[in-house]
C-alpha positions as CSV (number, residue, x, y, z in Angstrom):
1,X,-10.9,9.9,-33.3
2,X,-11.8,9.8,-29.6
3,X,-9.3,11.2,-27.1
4,X,-9.3,7.7,-25.5
5,X,-7.3,6.4,-28.5
6,X,-4.4,8.8,-27.9
7,X,-1.1,7.3,-26.7
8,X,0.1,7.9,-23.1
9,X,3.7,7.9,-21.7
10,X,4.3,6.3,-18.4
11,X,8.1,7.0,-17.9
12,X,9.8,4.8,-20.5
13,X,6.5,2.9,-21.4
14,X,4.5,4.2,-24.3
15,X,0.9,2.9,-24.2
16,X,-1.0,3.1,-27.5
17,X,-4.3,4.3,-26.0
18,X,-5.8,5.3,-22.7
19,X,-7.6,2.0,-22.0
20,X,-6.4,-0.1,-19.0
21,X,-7.5,-3.5,-18.0
22,X,-7.4,-3.2,-14.3
23,X,-6.0,-6.1,-12.3
24,X,-8.8,-8.8,-12.1
25,X,-8.5,-12.1,-10.2
26,X,-9.5,-14.7,-12.8
27,X,-9.4,-18.0,-10.7
28,X,-7.8,-19.6,-13.8
29,X,-4.3,-20.1,-12.5
30,X,-2.8,-23.6,-11.8
31,X,-3.1,-24.9,-8.3
32,X,0.6,-24.3,-7.7
33,X,0.4,-20.6,-8.6
34,X,1.9,-20.9,-12.1
35,X,0.3,-19.4,-15.2
36,X,-2.2,-21.6,-17.0
37,X,-2.8,-21.8,-20.8
38,X,-6.3,-20.4,-20.2
39,X,-4.7,-17.3,-18.7
40,X,-2.4,-16.9,-21.6
41,X,-5.4,-17.1,-23.9
42,X,-7.2,-14.5,-21.8
43,X,-4.4,-11.9,-21.9
44,X,-3.9,-12.6,-25.6
45,X,-7.6,-11.9,-26.3
46,X,-7.5,-8.6,-24.4
47,X,-4.4,-7.5,-26.3
48,X,-5.8,-8.6,-29.6
49,X,-8.8,-6.4,-28.9
50,X,-6.8,-3.1,-28.4
51,X,-6.5,-2.9,-24.6
52,X,-3.5,-0.6,-24.4
53,X,-2.3,-1.5,-20.9
54,X,-3.1,-4.8,-19.3
55,X,-2.5,-5.3,-15.6
56,X,-2.4,-8.9,-14.5
57,X,-4.4,-10.4,-11.7
58,X,-2.6,-9.9,-8.4
59,X,0.3,-12.2,-7.9
60,X,1.3,-13.0,-4.3
61,X,4.8,-12.3,-3.0
62,X,5.0,-14.6,0.1
63,X,3.9,-18.2,0.6
64,X,1.6,-19.1,2.2
65,X,0.7,-15.9,4.1
66,X,0.3,-13.7,1.0
67,X,-2.2,-15.9,-0.9
68,X,-5.8,-14.4,-1.1
69,X,-7.7,-16.9,-3.1
70,X,-7.8,-20.3,-4.9
71,X,-6.0,-20.6,-8.1
72,X,-4.2,-17.3,-7.6
73,X,-1.0,-16.7,-9.4
74,X,2.2,-16.3,-7.4
75,X,5.6,-14.6,-7.8
76,X,7.4,-15.6,-4.6
77,X,9.9,-17.7,-6.5
78,X,11.9,-17.7,-9.7
79,X,9.9,-20.7,-10.8
80,X,7.0,-18.4,-11.8
81,X,9.1,-16.3,-14.2
82,X,8.8,-18.6,-17.3
83,X,5.0,-18.6,-17.2
84,X,4.8,-14.8,-17.2
85,X,7.3,-14.7,-20.1
86,X,4.6,-16.5,-22.2
87,X,2.0,-13.9,-21.2
88,X,4.4,-11.1,-22.1
89,X,5.0,-12.6,-25.5
90,X,1.3,-13.0,-26.2
91,X,0.5,-9.4,-25.2
92,X,3.5,-7.8,-27.0
93,X,2.5,-9.6,-30.2
94,X,-0.4,-7.2,-30.5
95,X,1.4,-4.1,-29.4
96,X,-0.1,-3.8,-25.9
97,X,1.8,-3.3,-22.7
98,X,1.8,-5.7,-19.7
99,X,2.2,-4.8,-16.1
100,X,2.3,-7.4,-13.3
101,X,0.5,-6.6,-10.1
102,X,2.1,-7.8,-6.9
103,X,0.4,-8.2,-3.6
104,X,0.1,-9.7,-0.1
105,X,-3.2,-10.7,1.3
106,X,-2.5,-9.9,5.0
107,X,-5.7,-10.3,7.0
108,X,-7.5,-11.2,3.8
109,X,-5.5,-14.4,3.3
110,X,-7.3,-17.5,2.0
111,X,-9.6,-18.5,4.8
112,X,-8.8,-22.2,4.5
113,X,-5.1,-21.7,4.4
114,X,-4.5,-23.6,7.6
115,X,-2.6,-20.7,9.3
116,X,-3.4,-17.5,11.2
117,X,-3.2,-14.6,8.7
118,X,-0.7,-11.8,9.3
119,X,-1.7,-8.1,9.6
120,X,-0.4,-4.8,10.9
121,X,-2.7,-5.2,13.9
122,X,-5.1,-7.9,15.3
123,X,-8.3,-6.5,13.8
124,X,-10.9,-9.1,12.9
125,X,-11.8,-9.5,9.2
126,X,-15.6,-9.0,9.2
127,X,-16.5,-11.1,6.2
128,X,-14.9,-14.2,7.6
129,X,-14.7,-13.5,11.3
130,X,-11.0,-14.5,11.3
131,X,-8.7,-12.7,13.8
132,X,-5.3,-12.1,12.2
133,X,-2.0,-12.0,14.2
134,X,-0.1,-8.8,14.5
135,X,3.2,-8.9,12.6
136,X,6.5,-8.8,14.4
137,X,9.2,-6.3,13.3
138,X,11.1,-9.2,11.7
139,X,8.1,-10.2,9.7
140,X,7.5,-6.7,8.4
141,X,11.1,-6.5,7.2
142,X,10.7,-9.9,5.5
143,X,7.6,-8.8,3.7
144,X,9.5,-5.7,2.4
145,X,12.2,-7.9,1.0
146,X,9.6,-10.3,-0.5
147,X,7.9,-7.4,-2.3
148,X,11.2,-6.1,-3.7
149,X,12.3,-9.6,-4.8
150,X,8.9,-10.1,-6.5
151,X,9.2,-6.7,-8.3
152,X,12.7,-7.8,-9.6
153,X,11.2,-11.1,-10.9
154,X,8.4,-9.2,-12.6
155,X,11.1,-7.1,-14.4
156,X,12.9,-10.3,-15.4
157,X,9.8,-11.6,-17.2
158,X,10.2,-8.9,-19.8
159,X,7.0,-7.2,-18.8
160,X,6.7,-3.4,-19.2
161,X,6.2,-2.5,-15.5
162,X,5.1,-3.7,-12.1
163,X,2.2,-2.4,-10.0
164,X,2.2,-2.4,-6.2
165,X,-1.3,-3.3,-4.8
166,X,-2.0,-0.8,-2.0
167,X,-5.8,-1.1,-2.3
168,X,-8.8,-3.3,-1.6
169,X,-7.8,-4.2,1.9
170,X,-4.7,-6.1,1.2
171,X,-1.6,-5.9,3.3
172,X,-0.1,-2.6,2.1
173,X,-3.5,-0.9,2.2
174,X,-3.9,-2.4,5.8
175,X,-0.8,-0.5,6.8
176,X,-1.9,2.9,5.6
177,X,-5.4,2.7,7.1
178,X,-5.8,3.6,10.8
179,X,-8.7,1.1,10.9
180,X,-6.4,-1.9,10.3
181,X,-3.2,-0.4,11.6
182,X,-3.3,0.4,15.3
183,X,0.3,-0.2,16.1
184,X,2.2,2.0,18.5
185,X,5.7,1.5,17.1
186,X,7.5,3.0,14.1
187,X,5.1,1.3,11.7
188,X,1.8,2.8,13.1
189,X,0.2,5.9,14.4
190,X,1.0,8.9,12.2
191,X,0.6,8.7,8.5
192,X,4.3,9.1,8.2
193,X,4.7,5.8,10.2
194,X,1.8,4.1,8.4
195,X,3.5,4.7,5.0
196,X,6.9,3.7,6.2
197,X,6.5,0.2,4.7
198,X,5.8,1.8,1.3
199,X,8.9,4.0,1.6
200,X,11.1,1.0,2.4
201,X,9.8,-1.1,-0.5
202,X,10.0,1.8,-3.0
203,X,13.6,2.8,-2.0
204,X,14.9,-0.8,-2.3
205,X,13.0,-1.5,-5.5
206,X,14.3,1.6,-7.1
207,X,17.8,0.6,-6.2
208,X,17.3,-2.8,-7.8
209,X,15.3,-1.7,-10.8
210,X,16.9,1.6,-11.7
211,X,15.1,5.0,-12.2
212,X,13.4,4.3,-15.5
213,X,11.6,1.0,-14.9
214,X,7.9,1.8,-14.4
215,X,6.6,1.1,-10.9
216,X,2.8,1.8,-10.8
217,X,0.7,1.7,-7.7
218,X,-3.0,0.9,-7.1
219,X,-4.0,3.2,-4.2
220,X,-7.1,3.0,-1.9
221,X,-9.0,6.2,-1.7
222,X,-11.3,4.9,1.1
223,X,-11.9,1.9,3.3
224,X,-15.6,2.2,2.5
225,X,-16.5,3.3,6.0
226,X,-17.0,6.9,7.3
227,X,-15.4,8.2,10.4
228,X,-12.1,9.5,11.8
229,X,-10.9,6.1,12.5
230,X,-10.7,5.2,8.8
231,X,-8.6,6.2,5.9
232,X,-9.3,9.8,4.9
233,X,-8.5,11.9,1.8
234,X,-5.7,13.8,3.6
235,X,-4.0,10.5,4.2
236,X,-4.6,9.4,0.6
237,X,-3.1,12.6,-0.8
238,X,0.0,12.4,1.6
239,X,0.5,8.9,0.4
240,X,0.1,9.8,-3.3
241,X,2.7,12.6,-3.0
242,X,5.1,10.4,-1.1
243,X,4.8,7.7,-3.7
244,X,5.5,10.2,-6.5
245,X,8.6,11.4,-4.6
246,X,9.8,7.8,-4.2
247,X,9.5,7.2,-8.0
248,X,6.0,5.9,-8.7
249,X,5.3,6.2,-12.4
250,X,1.5,6.3,-12.2
251,X,-1.3,6.0,-9.6
252,X,-4.5,4.0,-10.2
253,X,-7.2,5.3,-7.8
254,X,-9.7,2.8,-6.3
255,X,-11.3,2.0,-3.0
256,X,-12.9,-0.4,-0.6
257,X,-11.9,-3.7,1.0
258,X,-13.4,-7.2,1.5
259,X,-15.3,-5.9,4.5
260,X,-17.1,-3.5,2.2
261,X,-16.9,-5.2,-1.2
262,X,-19.9,-3.4,-2.7
263,X,-17.9,-0.1,-2.3
264,X,-15.1,-1.5,-4.4
265,X,-17.4,-3.0,-7.0
266,X,-20.7,-1.1,-6.8
267,X,-23.9,-2.7,-8.0
268,X,-26.3,-1.8,-10.8
269,X,-24.3,0.9,-12.6
270,X,-26.8,1.5,-15.4
271,X,-26.9,5.4,-15.7
272,X,-24.1,7.8,-16.6
273,X,-24.4,9.7,-13.3
274,X,-23.6,6.5,-11.4
275,X,-20.4,5.9,-13.2
276,X,-16.8,6.9,-12.1
277,X,-17.6,6.6,-8.4
278,X,-14.0,7.3,-7.4
279,X,-13.7,10.3,-9.6
280,X,-13.6,12.9,-6.8
281,X,-10.8,11.2,-5.1
282,X,-8.9,10.8,-8.4
283,X,-9.4,14.5,-9.2
284,X,-7.9,15.3,-5.8
285,X,-4.9,13.0,-6.4
286,X,-4.4,14.5,-9.9
287,X,-4.3,18.0,-8.4
288,X,-1.5,16.9,-6.1
289,X,0.8,14.9,-8.3
290,X,2.5,15.3,-11.7
291,X,2.4,11.7,-12.8
292,X,-0.4,9.9,-14.8
293,X,-3.6,9.1,-12.8
294,X,-5.7,6.1,-13.7
295,X,-9.3,5.8,-12.7
296,X,-11.2,2.6,-12.1
297,X,-14.7,2.0,-10.7
298,X,-18.0,2.0,-12.6
299,X,-16.8,3.3,-16.0
300,X,-19.3,2.0,-18.5
301,X,-20.0,4.5,-21.3
302,X,-17.6,6.1,-23.8
303,X,-18.9,9.7,-23.3
304,X,-18.3,9.5,-19.6
305,X,-14.8,8.2,-20.1
306,X,-14.0,10.8,-22.7
307,X,-15.3,13.6,-20.4
308,X,-13.2,12.7,-17.4
309,X,-10.1,12.6,-19.6
310,X,-10.9,15.7,-21.7
311,X,-11.6,17.7,-18.6
312,X,-8.1,16.9,-17.3
313,X,-9.3,14.9,-14.3
314,X,-7.5,11.7,-15.2
315,X,-5.1,10.3,-17.8
316,X,-6.3,6.7,-18.3
317,X,-9.5,4.8,-17.8
318,X,-9.4,1.3,-16.2
319,X,-12.0,-1.4,-16.7
320,X,-12.5,-4.7,-14.9
321,X,-16.1,-6.1,-15.0
322,X,-16.9,-4.7,-18.5
323,X,-13.9,-6.7,-19.9
324,X,-15.2,-9.9,-18.3
325,X,-18.6,-9.4,-20.1
326,X,-17.0,-8.2,-23.3
327,X,-13.2,-8.9,-23.7
328,X,-13.5,-7.2,-27.1
329,X,-15.1,-4.0,-25.7
330,X,-12.4,-1.6,-26.9
331,X,-12.7,-3.0,-30.4
332,X,-16.5,-2.5,-30.1
333,X,-15.9,1.1,-29.0
334,X,-13.8,1.6,-32.2
335,X,-16.7,0.2,-34.2
336,X,-19.2,2.7,-32.7
337,X,-20.6,1.0,-29.6
338,X,-21.0,3.7,-26.9
339,X,-21.7,1.6,-23.8
340,X,-20.5,-1.6,-22.2
341,X,-23.0,-4.4,-21.8
342,X,-22.0,-5.0,-18.2
343,X,-24.9,-4.3,-15.7
344,X,-22.6,-4.4,-12.6
345,X,-24.4,-7.4,-11.1
346,X,-21.2,-8.9,-9.6
347,X,-22.1,-12.4,-10.7
348,X,-18.6,-12.6,-12.1
349,X,-17.2,-12.8,-8.5
350,X,-17.1,-16.6,-8.9
351,X,-14.2,-19.0,-8.2
352,X,-15.4,-21.2,-11.0
353,X,-13.5,-19.0,-13.4
354,X,-13.5,-15.6,-15.0
355,X,-16.6,-15.2,-17.1
356,X,-19.9,-13.3,-17.0
357,X,-22.6,-15.3,-15.1
358,X,-25.3,-12.7,-15.7
359,X,-28.5,-14.7,-16.3
360,X,-29.4,-12.8,-19.5
361,X,-25.9,-13.0,-21.0
C-alpha cells in the first residue's frame, strides 16, 4: 500500500490518509453567503472518494470588507453555522475530516463591492488598479476580533478544525509581506511587528478554543516577486516558528497573490520535474518546525507525491485543480491510476461554477 494511504495525526484529529483537498473557491455558494445544496454535494463527493482531509473554500469573517468574490461563503455571523453543520454531516458520513478555512480579502476585496477595500497600507492592487485604504488601529483590532469569532463559529459547526488563510495575497498575508505592509507603527516594519496580528489572533483563539482544537494555517512562501522589498524565506521561517509556538497544528505551504496568479497556480504542469513547485520552501519550513507540513502546488503524479513524503520533506499532499477535473482522483489512485488528468490550464478559474472547462475534457 502506498505511503500516501497511511493515517496522519494533527493534534486530536486523526486523518485516514495523507490526501488533502486544499481550499478551493467554488463560486457555488448562495448569494447571501450561506452554503448551497450544490456545495454539500461537492463535499460529499470528495469524502465519498477517499479524500482524507477536506478544507473548505475560504469563508470571509467580516462583511462587507472581507468578501473576495461572488457567491463566496461567509462566517461573520451565527446564521452561517447551520449550513456548515450539513457539510460536516456529509463529510463525516464517509470517515473524512473537515476543516473550515477563514479569511479576509483586504486589498483583494470584491472589486464591485461599492466600498474602498481595507489593507495594512495603501498599495494599489495591480490586477484591478484599485487603491485600498490603510486600516486604522481600531479597524485592525476589529479584524482580530472578527477572525476569532469566526474560528469559534467554525468549531461550533462540529467540524474537525479551522484554517487561517495567511496566503495568496489576502489580508493576513498582506500584513506579513513588506510589499503590502509599509506601516511605521506597531503593526509594520520588522517581521515581529508584521506578524503581530497573527499573534493576537492566535492567542485569543487558543483562549476561546482550548489547547487541543486544531488550528491549521495556510502560509505564503513568496509574494511571487523577487527583491528585498518582498516576502523572503527568512520571514516565512520566522512566521512558521512563531505560529507553531502559538499553537498552530499544521502548516500548508503555498505562495503567490492575485497580482501574480500564475505563481500560485502555475500553468502547463505536464512533467514530473514541473510538479511540487513550492517544495523547497516546504522543506525549509519542515526543517524548522515539529508539526505536520502540507504541500500544495502542482502535484499531479502519484510517484512524485510518494517521494516527497517518503523522503521526509512533507507530511501531507494537497490538491486543488486535479480534484476539480477528477473529484474521484484518490479513488482512481487506489485503483492503479498514477497521474491526474489535470493539465493545469486554469480554465477552472471561472465564476460560472467549480468545474473543469478544459476544451478536451
